[in-house]
N, C-alpha and C positions, 0 to 999 in steps of 0.2 A: 429104486434108492442105489446109489453108488457106494460101493463097499470102499472102505478106506484100507490102503495097503500100509499097515503100521507095523514097524520093525521094533521089538522091544530089546533093550540092552541085553537081557539074558539070552537072547537067540543070536547075538552077534559074537563073532569071533573075539576071544578075550584080548585086550591090549597088552602088548608085551612090555612097552615103557609107557604108562599112562601119562607121563607129563608132556608127552608130545601129542597126544590126542589121537582120535581116529583118522582124522584127515591125512597125517603124516603116514600112519601106517598103511592106509589105502594106497597112497602114493608109491610107497616102498613096494608093496603087493603088485602094484601096476608095473613099476620097473622090472620086477623079476619076469614078467611075460614078455618083455621086448627082447626080439630075437636078434636084432642087429646090435652087436657088441659096441660100436660107436654111439649109437643113439641111447643105449643103456647106460653107458657111462655119462652122457649129458645128463640124464634124467637123475642119476645118482648125485652129480654135483649139485644139480638144482636142488635136490631134497635136503642135502646137507646144508646148504646155503639157507635154506628155509629154516632149519633147525637152529642154525647160528642166529638168525635174527630174533628167536624167541628169548635170547640173552645177549643183547647188543652190547652190553658192557664188557663181555668177554670174547666178543666176536673176532677182535684183532690178536688174540692170544693164540699162538701156535699151538701150544699143549692142549688148549681147549678145542681147537680145530680137530685135532687128532682123536679127542675124546668123543667128539661128535661122529666121527667115522665109525668108532668102536660101537657106538649106540646104533648107528645105521645098520651094520652088519647084524647086531643083535636083533633088531626089529625084523631084518630079512632072513632072521634064524640061519645065518651064515650060507644061505643057498641063493647066491647072486655073484655072477661073474663080473665084477668090477674092481678097479684098483684106486686107492686113496692116493692123493698127491705125494706122499713120503715113500710109496711104492710098498709099503708093509701092509698086508692084509690081516686084520685082526683074526684071532683064533677064538674058538669057543672057551678055551681056559680064561682068556682075558676078561670076559664078562662075568666069570664065576668069582672074581675077587670080591670078597666081602668087606665092608667097612669094619675097621676096628671097633670093638664093643667097648663102649665107654663105661668105665666101672664107677658106681656111685656109692658113696658110704652107706653101708648097711645100718639100718636104723630098725629098732624093735617099736614098730608102731602101736603094739599094745600098750607100751608104756611112754607114749610120746608125751603125755602131760607132765612128766617129770623133766623133761628137756634134756639137752646134751650135757648140761653141767652135771647131773647126777651120775651119768653114765662114766663121765671123766672121773668123778669122785670114787666111783666103784672101782675102777681100772686102777686107780692110785693105791687105794686100800688093798686090792689084790696083790699088788707088787711089794707090799710093805712086810717086814719080817714079823713073825708072830711075837706077840707080847702085850703089855698092858696098852701101849700107844695105839696098836691096831685095833685092840677090843674097843677102845674109846672112840676111835675114828668111825668104826662100824655103827657104833650107837648114834653119834652125830649124823651120820648119813641117814639112818632110819628115822630119826627125829625131823630132820629136813623134808625127807620124803612124805611124812606125814603131813607137814605143814603145806607142803606143794600141793598134796592131794585134796586137802580142805579148800584151799584156794581155787582149785580146778574144778572141784565139785562140791559147791557150798550146801547143795541141797540134800547130800547123802552122807550119813555118818560113816567113817571109816574106823575099824578097830585095828590094834596093833598087830593081831595075827595076819590080816592082810598084808599090812606094809612089810612085816618080816618075810613073808612068803614071797612077796614080789622083789625084794632085795636079795632073796636066795636065787630067784629066776634070773635077775638082771647080772648077778655075779657068776652064774653058772653053777650054783650050789656051793661057792667058795666062801661066801660071807653069811655067817649064821648069827642071829641075835637070840640069846637065851630066851625061852618062853616066858619066864617069870619077870623080865625086865619091863618096866613101865616106860613107855617112851615119851609120856607127858611129863614125867618126873625129870627126864633127861633135859628136856626143854626148859622146865623151872630152873633146874640147876644151873644151866648155861645162862640164862637171864640173870640169875642171882650173883653168879660169877663175873658176868660183864658189867652189871651194875656197881658190884663192889670194887672192881678195878677203876671204873671211871670216877667213883667216890673218892679212892684213894689218890688218883691223879689230880683230881680238883682239889683235895685237901692239902697235897703238896704244894700246889701252885699257890693257894690261898696262904699257907704257911709262911712260904718264902716272901709273899707280898707283905705281910705283916711285919716280918723281921726287917725288911728294908725300910718300912716306915718308921719304926723305931729307932733304926740307926741314923736315919736322917734327922729325928727329932731330937737325938742326943747332941748331933752336931750343932745344931742351932743353939742348943742351951750352952 
């Protein structure tokens, strides 16, 4: 029975730039072994043209071509005597350039069920001057958080203590709601206030409507 010569990836040399694959890396390694400088330069030119074909859209871009030569030297571990068309031989430092880290907005995933709106409200409340308005605003935020929590997790009951503690954490300890305050009463009060305002506005509209009718009636008589 013939034994199979299987080479596993773990036993192979690590790919320096995986995007180009092992084939390109093997060609570069072969180019390093060529003693004739002119022949070695031809191989280098051929390998870089092969690398350019992997991205035909950018192959005509001079800056992109120079970048391919930088990658070629990196794959060769800077241990090859060839010269790029621009005459500038890449140095080790050039390959060490790291892409800029893109900063993403930091979010507290633990409280993601409240959404960004709550965090913005919390930040606004923190910036407010101390006083009755700030106290009322804190309570409104707590009431809204409890409502949002119930909508997010309808199967689980949440008490005021949990909401108050989470508001404290979201505000980094700057917004505290008194322990004795009932968040449910705040919601009821807000609804009553809102309903009263709506009724008043409707009453004013209705009153003006009737008075207009009376004025029209008097004119006809």
